[in-house]
PyMOL Python script that loads the backbone (N, CA, C, O; Angstrom):
from pymol import cmd

cmd.read_pdbstr("""\
ATOM      1  N   MET A   1      15.363  -2.368 -13.797  1.00  0.00           N
ATOM      2  CA  MET A   1      14.698  -1.312 -13.054  1.00  0.00           C
ATOM      3  C   MET A   1      13.593  -1.920 -12.195  1.00  0.00           C
ATOM      4  O   MET A   1      12.888  -2.835 -12.621  1.00  0.00           O
ATOM      5  N   LEU A   2      13.459  -1.406 -11.004  1.00  0.00           N
ATOM      6  CA  LEU A   2      12.411  -1.885 -10.108  1.00  0.00           C
ATOM      7  C   LEU A   2      11.043  -1.412 -10.581  1.00  0.00           C
ATOM      8  O   LEU A   2      10.900  -0.341 -11.171  1.00  0.00           O
ATOM      9  N   ASN A   3      10.062  -2.227 -10.311  1.00  0.00           N
ATOM     10  CA  ASN A   3       8.698  -1.906 -10.685  1.00  0.00           C
ATOM     11  C   ASN A   3       8.181  -0.774  -9.803  1.00  0.00           C
ATOM     12  O   ASN A   3       8.246  -0.873  -8.578  1.00  0.00           O
ATOM     13  N   PRO A   4       7.669   0.301 -10.405  1.00  0.00           N
ATOM     14  CA  PRO A   4       7.157   1.408  -9.576  1.00  0.00           C
ATOM     15  C   PRO A   4       5.952   1.005  -8.730  1.00  0.00           C
ATOM     16  O   PRO A   4       5.731   1.578  -7.663  1.00  0.00           O
ATOM     17  N   TYR A   5       5.166   0.020  -9.192  1.00  0.00           N
ATOM     18  CA  TYR A   5       4.045  -0.454  -8.379  1.00  0.00           C
ATOM     19  C   TYR A   5       4.545  -1.114  -7.098  1.00  0.00           C
ATOM     20  O   TYR A   5       3.927  -0.966  -6.043  1.00  0.00           O
ATOM     21  N   LEU A   6       5.648  -1.834  -7.181  1.00  0.00           N
ATOM     22  CA  LEU A   6       6.207  -2.472  -5.991  1.00  0.00           C
ATOM     23  C   LEU A   6       6.692  -1.421  -4.997  1.00  0.00           C
ATOM     24  O   LEU A   6       6.428  -1.521  -3.799  1.00  0.00           O
ATOM     25  N   ILE A   7       7.389  -0.433  -5.492  1.00  0.00           N
ATOM     26  CA  ILE A   7       7.941   0.611  -4.622  1.00  0.00           C
ATOM     27  C   ILE A   7       6.825   1.384  -3.924  1.00  0.00           C
ATOM     28  O   ILE A   7       6.858   1.562  -2.707  1.00  0.00           O
ATOM     29  N   THR A   8       5.836   1.845  -4.696  1.00  0.00           N
ATOM     30  CA  THR A   8       4.760   2.616  -4.079  1.00  0.00           C
ATOM     31  C   THR A   8       3.867   1.733  -3.209  1.00  0.00           C
ATOM     32  O   THR A   8       3.294   2.210  -2.229  1.00  0.00           O
ATOM     33  N   GLY A   9       3.744   0.453  -3.557  1.00  0.00           N
ATOM     34  CA  GLY A   9       2.967  -0.462  -2.727  1.00  0.00           C
ATOM     35  C   GLY A   9       3.595  -0.655  -1.359  1.00  0.00           C
ATOM     36  O   GLY A   9       2.908  -0.611  -0.339  1.00  0.00           O
ATOM     37  N   VAL A  10       4.892  -0.867  -1.341  1.00  0.00           N
ATOM     38  CA  VAL A  10       5.599  -1.050  -0.071  1.00  0.00           C
ATOM     39  C   VAL A  10       5.578   0.245   0.741  1.00  0.00           C
ATOM     40  O   VAL A  10       5.409   0.210   1.960  1.00  0.00           O
ATOM     41  N   LEU A  11       5.746   1.373   0.080  1.00  0.00           N
ATOM     42  CA  LEU A  11       5.711   2.650   0.790  1.00  0.00           C
ATOM     43  C   LEU A  11       4.329   2.953   1.367  1.00  0.00           C
ATOM     44  O   LEU A  11       4.222   3.522   2.453  1.00  0.00           O
ATOM     45  N   SER A  12       3.277   2.579   0.651  1.00  0.00           N
ATOM     46  CA  SER A  12       1.939   2.840   1.187  1.00  0.00           C
ATOM     47  C   SER A  12       1.648   1.963   2.404  1.00  0.00           C
ATOM     48  O   SER A  12       0.991   2.408   3.345  1.00  0.00           O
ATOM     49  N   ILE A  13       2.127   0.731   2.393  1.00  0.00           N
ATOM     50  CA  ILE A  13       1.960  -0.129   3.572  1.00  0.00           C
ATOM     51  C   ILE A  13       2.773   0.415   4.745  1.00  0.00           C
ATOM     52  O   ILE A  13       2.308   0.402   5.885  1.00  0.00           O
ATOM     53  N   ALA A  14       3.980   0.890   4.467  1.00  0.00           N
ATOM     54  CA  ALA A  14       4.801   1.478   5.523  1.00  0.00           C
ATOM     55  C   ALA A  14       4.151   2.740   6.096  1.00  0.00           C
ATOM     56  O   ALA A  14       4.210   2.979   7.302  1.00  0.00           O
ATOM     57  N   LEU A  15       3.534   3.540   5.234  1.00  0.00           N
ATOM     58  CA  LEU A  15       2.835   4.731   5.709  1.00  0.00           C
ATOM     59  C   LEU A  15       1.655   4.347   6.588  1.00  0.00           C
ATOM     60  O   LEU A  15       1.423   4.978   7.619  1.00  0.00           O
ATOM     61  N   TRP A  16       0.909   3.324   6.197  1.00  0.00           N
ATOM     62  CA  TRP A  16      -0.227   2.887   7.001  1.00  0.00           C
ATOM     63  C   TRP A  16       0.235   2.399   8.375  1.00  0.00           C
ATOM     64  O   TRP A  16      -0.397   2.699   9.388  1.00  0.00           O
ATOM     65  N   ILE A  17       1.332   1.651   8.407  1.00  0.00           N
ATOM     66  CA  ILE A  17       1.860   1.169   9.689  1.00  0.00           C
ATOM     67  C   ILE A  17       2.243   2.352  10.582  1.00  0.00           C
ATOM     68  O   ILE A  17       2.057   2.305  11.798  1.00  0.00           O
ATOM     69  N   THR A  18       2.773   3.399   9.975  1.00  0.00           N
ATOM     70  CA  THR A  18       3.218   4.562  10.733  1.00  0.00           C
ATOM     71  C   THR A  18       2.056   5.374  11.307  1.00  0.00           C
ATOM     72  O   THR A  18       2.141   5.849  12.440  1.00  0.00           O
ATOM     73  N   ILE A  19       0.983   5.538  10.551  1.00  0.00           N
ATOM     74  CA  ILE A  19      -0.082   6.464  10.973  1.00  0.00           C
ATOM     75  C   ILE A  19      -1.309   5.793  11.568  1.00  0.00           C
ATOM     76  O   ILE A  19      -2.215   6.499  12.010  1.00  0.00           O
ATOM     77  N   ARG A  20      -1.386   4.487  11.602  1.00  0.00           N
ATOM     78  CA  ARG A  20      -2.651   3.827  11.957  1.00  0.00           C
ATOM     79  C   ARG A  20      -3.157   4.162  13.356  1.00  0.00           C
ATOM     80  O   ARG A  20      -4.349   4.420  13.516  1.00  0.00           O
ATOM     81  N   GLU A  21      -2.310   4.168  14.357  1.00  0.00           N
ATOM     82  CA  GLU A  21      -2.790   4.430  15.719  1.00  0.00           C
ATOM     83  C   GLU A  21      -3.270   5.869  15.874  1.00  0.00           C
ATOM     84  O   GLU A  21      -4.333   6.104  16.448  1.00  0.00           O
ATOM     85  N   GLN A  22      -2.505   6.830  15.372  1.00  0.00           N
ATOM     86  CA  GLN A  22      -2.900   8.225  15.474  1.00  0.00           C
ATOM     87  C   GLN A  22      -4.155   8.499  14.656  1.00  0.00           C
ATOM     88  O   GLN A  22      -5.000   9.295  15.065  1.00  0.00           O
ATOM     89  N   ALA A  23      -4.282   7.853  13.516  1.00  0.00           N
ATOM     90  CA  ALA A  23      -5.453   8.071  12.661  1.00  0.00           C
ATOM     91  C   ALA A  23      -6.719   7.546  13.326  1.00  0.00           C
ATOM     92  O   ALA A  23      -7.753   8.214  13.292  1.00  0.00           O
ATOM     93  N   PHE A  24      -6.656   6.371  13.924  1.00  0.00           N
ATOM     94  CA  PHE A  24      -7.839   5.823  14.579  1.00  0.00           C
ATOM     95  C   PHE A  24      -8.191   6.604  15.847  1.00  0.00           C
ATOM     96  O   PHE A  24      -9.361   6.668  16.224  1.00  0.00           O
ATOM     97  N   ASP A  25      -7.209   7.188  16.496  1.00  0.00           N
ATOM     98  CA  ASP A  25      -7.497   8.035  17.661  1.00  0.00           C
ATOM     99  C   ASP A  25      -8.180   9.336  17.245  1.00  0.00           C
ATOM    100  O   ASP A  25      -9.039   9.846  17.964  1.00  0.00           O
ATOM    101  N   ALA A  26      -7.800   9.870  16.085  1.00  0.00           N
ATOM    102  CA  ALA A  26      -8.335  11.155  15.644  1.00  0.00           C
ATOM    103  C   ALA A  26      -9.728  11.023  15.029  1.00  0.00           C
ATOM    104  O   ALA A  26     -10.644  11.740  15.432  1.00  0.00           O
ATOM    105  N   ASN A  27      -9.902  10.130  14.073  1.00  0.00           N
ATOM    106  CA  ASN A  27     -11.182  10.004  13.372  1.00  0.00           C
ATOM    107  C   ASN A  27     -11.268   8.600  12.784  1.00  0.00           C
ATOM    108  O   ASN A  27     -10.543   8.272  11.845  1.00  0.00           O
ATOM    109  N   ALA A  28     -12.137   7.787  13.325  1.00  0.00           N
ATOM    110  CA  ALA A  28     -12.207   6.385  12.925  1.00  0.00           C
ATOM    111  C   ALA A  28     -12.685   6.214  11.489  1.00  0.00           C
ATOM    112  O   ALA A  28     -12.202   5.325  10.787  1.00  0.00           O
ATOM    113  N   THR A  29     -13.607   7.029  11.042  1.00  0.00           N
ATOM    114  CA  THR A  29     -14.126   6.893   9.678  1.00  0.00           C
ATOM    115  C   THR A  29     -13.039   7.184   8.646  1.00  0.00           C
ATOM    116  O   THR A  29     -12.847   6.415   7.704  1.00  0.00           O
ATOM    117  N   LEU A  30     -12.334   8.289   8.826  1.00  0.00           N
ATOM    118  CA  LEU A  30     -11.244   8.612   7.905  1.00  0.00           C
ATOM    119  C   LEU A  30     -10.121   7.594   7.992  1.00  0.00           C
ATOM    120  O   LEU A  30      -9.466   7.306   6.990  1.00  0.00           O
ATOM    121  N   ALA A  31      -9.893   7.053   9.161  1.00  0.00           N
ATOM    122  CA  ALA A  31      -8.857   6.036   9.321  1.00  0.00           C
ATOM    123  C   ALA A  31      -9.209   4.776   8.535  1.00  0.00           C
ATOM    124  O   ALA A  31      -8.325   4.155   7.944  1.00  0.00           O
ATOM    125  N   TRP A  32     -10.485   4.387   8.518  1.00  0.00           N
ATOM    126  CA  TRP A  32     -10.886   3.221   7.734  1.00  0.00           C
ATOM    127  C   TRP A  32     -10.746   3.483   6.236  1.00  0.00           C
ATOM    128  O   TRP A  32     -10.355   2.592   5.482  1.00  0.00           O
ATOM    129  N   VAL A  33     -11.061   4.690   5.810  1.00  0.00           N
ATOM    130  CA  VAL A  33     -10.886   5.043   4.397  1.00  0.00           C
ATOM    131  C   VAL A  33      -9.403   4.972   4.025  1.00  0.00           C
ATOM    132  O   VAL A  33      -9.040   4.418   2.988  1.00  0.00           O
ATOM    133  N   ALA A  34      -8.565   5.530   4.873  1.00  0.00           N
ATOM    134  CA  ALA A  34      -7.122   5.490   4.621  1.00  0.00           C
ATOM    135  C   ALA A  34      -6.604   4.054   4.637  1.00  0.00           C
ATOM    136  O   ALA A  34      -5.729   3.709   3.843  1.00  0.00           O
ATOM    137  N   THR A  35      -7.124   3.225   5.516  1.00  0.00           N
ATOM    138  CA  THR A  35      -6.713   1.828   5.583  1.00  0.00           C
ATOM    139  C   THR A  35      -7.046   1.101   4.290  1.00  0.00           C
ATOM    140  O   THR A  35      -6.215   0.374   3.746  1.00  0.00           O
ATOM    141  N   ILE A  36      -8.255   1.299   3.805  1.00  0.00           N
ATOM    142  CA  ILE A  36      -8.662   0.621   2.570  1.00  0.00           C
ATOM    143  C   ILE A  36      -7.826   1.100   1.388  1.00  0.00           C
ATOM    144  O   ILE A  36      -7.383   0.293   0.571  1.00  0.00           O
ATOM    145  N   VAL A  37      -7.612   2.400   1.296  1.00  0.00           N
ATOM    146  CA  VAL A  37      -6.843   2.944   0.172  1.00  0.00           C
ATOM    147  C   VAL A  37      -5.382   2.510   0.234  1.00  0.00           C
ATOM    148  O   VAL A  37      -4.840   2.009  -0.752  1.00  0.00           O
ATOM    149  N   LEU A  38      -4.749   2.697   1.377  1.00  0.00           N
ATOM    150  CA  LEU A  38      -3.322   2.402   1.482  1.00  0.00           C
ATOM    151  C   LEU A  38      -3.022   0.911   1.369  1.00  0.00           C
ATOM    152  O   LEU A  38      -2.103   0.515   0.653  1.00  0.00           O
ATOM    153  N   LEU A  39      -3.790   0.085   2.070  1.00  0.00           N
ATOM    154  CA  LEU A  39      -3.540  -1.359   1.982  1.00  0.00           C
ATOM    155  C   LEU A  39      -3.988  -1.921   0.646  1.00  0.00           C
ATOM    156  O   LEU A  39      -3.399  -2.880   0.147  1.00  0.00           O
ATOM    157  N   GLY A  40      -5.027  -1.333   0.061  1.00  0.00           N
ATOM    158  CA  GLY A  40      -5.451  -1.770  -1.268  1.00  0.00           C
ATOM    159  C   GLY A  40      -4.392  -1.495  -2.315  1.00  0.00           C
ATOM    160  O   GLY A  40      -4.078  -2.357  -3.136  1.00  0.00           O
ATOM    161  N   TRP A  41      -3.840  -0.282  -2.284  1.00  0.00           N
ATOM    162  CA  TRP A  41      -2.785   0.047  -3.238  1.00  0.00           C
ATOM    163  C   TRP A  41      -1.523  -0.777  -2.967  1.00  0.00           C
ATOM    164  O   TRP A  41      -0.844  -1.206  -3.900  1.00  0.00           O
ATOM    165  N   GLY A  42      -1.220  -0.989  -1.710  1.00  0.00           N
ATOM    166  CA  GLY A  42      -0.044  -1.794  -1.370  1.00  0.00           C
ATOM    167  C   GLY A  42      -0.194  -3.223  -1.856  1.00  0.00           C
ATOM    168  O   GLY A  42       0.741  -3.787  -2.423  1.00  0.00           O
ATOM    169  N   GLY A  43      -1.362  -3.814  -1.640  1.00  0.00           N
ATOM    170  CA  GLY A  43      -1.613  -5.175  -2.122  1.00  0.00           C
ATOM    171  C   GLY A  43      -1.569  -5.256  -3.632  1.00  0.00           C
ATOM    172  O   GLY A  43      -1.004  -6.194  -4.194  1.00  0.00           O
ATOM    173  N   PHE A  44      -2.168  -4.266  -4.298  1.00  0.00           N
ATOM    174  CA  PHE A  44      -2.141  -4.244  -5.754  1.00  0.00           C
ATOM    175  C   PHE A  44      -0.709  -4.169  -6.273  1.00  0.00           C
ATOM    176  O   PHE A  44      -0.336  -4.903  -7.188  1.00  0.00           O
ATOM    177  N   GLY A  45       0.086  -3.286  -5.690  1.00  0.00           N
ATOM    178  CA  GLY A  45       1.468  -3.123  -6.150  1.00  0.00           C
ATOM    179  C   GLY A  45       2.302  -4.370  -5.961  1.00  0.00           C
ATOM    180  O   GLY A  45       3.069  -4.748  -6.846  1.00  0.00           O
ATOM    181  N   ILE A  46       2.160  -5.006  -4.824  1.00  0.00           N
ATOM    182  CA  ILE A  46       2.951  -6.200  -4.542  1.00  0.00           C
ATOM    183  C   ILE A  46       2.496  -7.375  -5.394  1.00  0.00           C
ATOM    184  O   ILE A  46       3.323  -8.063  -5.991  1.00  0.00           O
ATOM    185  N   PHE A  47       1.181  -7.613  -5.458  1.00  0.00           N
ATOM    186  CA  PHE A  47       0.701  -8.771  -6.208  1.00  0.00           C
ATOM    187  C   PHE A  47       0.828  -8.595  -7.710  1.00  0.00           C
ATOM    188  O   PHE A  47       1.000  -9.584  -8.423  1.00  0.00           O
ATOM    189  N   SER A  48       0.748  -7.366  -8.221  1.00  0.00           N
ATOM    190  CA  SER A  48       0.962  -7.175  -9.656  1.00  0.00           C
ATOM    191  C   SER A  48       2.421  -7.431 -10.015  1.00  0.00           C
ATOM    192  O   SER A  48       2.718  -7.878 -11.122  1.00  0.00           O
ATOM    193  N   THR A  49       3.320  -7.153  -9.098  1.00  0.00           N
ATOM    194  CA  THR A  49       4.731  -7.435  -9.339  1.00  0.00           C
ATOM    195  C   THR A  49       5.002  -8.939  -9.264  1.00  0.00           C
ATOM    196  O   THR A  49       5.803  -9.465 -10.036  1.00  0.00           O
ATOM    197  N   LEU A  50       4.338  -9.627  -8.338  1.00  0.00           N
ATOM    198  CA  LEU A  50       4.556 -11.061  -8.194  1.00  0.00           C
ATOM    199  C   LEU A  50       4.058 -11.861  -9.394  1.00  0.00           C
ATOM    200  O   LEU A  50       4.661 -12.870  -9.757  1.00  0.00           O
ATOM    201  N   LYS A  51       2.972 -11.423 -10.009  1.00  0.00           N
ATOM    202  CA  LYS A  51       2.446 -12.187 -11.139  1.00  0.00           C
ATOM    203  C   LYS A  51       3.047 -11.760 -12.474  1.00  0.00           C
ATOM    204  O   LYS A  51       2.674 -12.294 -13.519  1.00  0.00           O
ATOM    205  N   LYS A  52       3.969 -10.807 -12.449  1.00  0.00           N
ATOM    206  CA  LYS A  52       4.632 -10.333 -13.662  1.00  0.00           C
ATOM    207  C   LYS A  52       5.554 -11.429 -14.187  1.00  0.00           C
ATOM    208  O   LYS A  52       6.258 -12.085 -13.419  1.00  0.00           O
ATOM    209  N   LYS A  53       5.539 -11.616 -15.501  1.00  0.00           N
ATOM    210  CA  LYS A  53       6.410 -12.628 -16.125  1.00  0.00           C
ATOM    211  C   LYS A  53       7.856 -12.140 -16.144  1.00  0.00           C
ATOM    212  O   LYS A  53       8.102 -10.941 -16.275  1.00  0.00           O
ATOM    213  N   PRO A  54       8.815 -13.059 -16.015  1.00  0.00           N
ATOM    214  CA  PRO A  54      10.225 -12.629 -15.940  1.00  0.00           C
ATOM    215  C   PRO A  54      10.723 -11.890 -17.172  1.00  0.00           C
ATOM    216  O   PRO A  54      11.631 -11.067 -17.049  1.00  0.00           O
ATOM    217  N   ASP A  55      10.167 -12.146 -18.365  1.00  0.00           N
ATOM    218  CA  ASP A  55      10.672 -11.491 -19.560  1.00  0.00           C
ATOM    219  C   ASP A  55      10.093 -10.100 -19.763  1.00  0.00           C
ATOM    220  O   ASP A  55      10.517  -9.393 -20.676  1.00  0.00           O
ATOM    221  N   GLN A  56       9.135  -9.686 -18.939  1.00  0.00           N
ATOM    222  CA  GLN A  56       8.564  -8.349 -19.040  1.00  0.00           C
ATOM    223  C   GLN A  56       9.388  -7.363 -18.228  1.00  0.00           C
ATOM    224  O   GLN A  56       9.870  -7.689 -17.144  1.00  0.00           O
ATOM    225  N   ASP A  57       9.546  -6.160 -18.756  1.00  0.00           N
ATOM    226  CA  ASP A  57      10.273  -5.113 -18.015  1.00  0.00           C
ATOM    227  C   ASP A  57       9.408  -3.986 -17.642  1.00  0.00           C
ATOM    228  O   ASP A  57       9.872  -3.032 -17.017  1.00  0.00           O
TER     229      ASP A  57
END
""", "prot")
cmd.dss("prot")
cmd.show_as("cartoon", "prot")
cmd.util.cbc("prot")
cmd.orient("prot")
């Protein structure tokens, strides 16, 4: 089974890529908050999956 952190991490990065230009045009402060949250969760999901030991499920 795929790691749910990996799936949600990749999806959050994809969401950030999709909304970044419109978000910064609308409200820069909220866009920075969304950037930190989405990229932070994406990085956490990807790196927690990378450091996972192969025998763990």
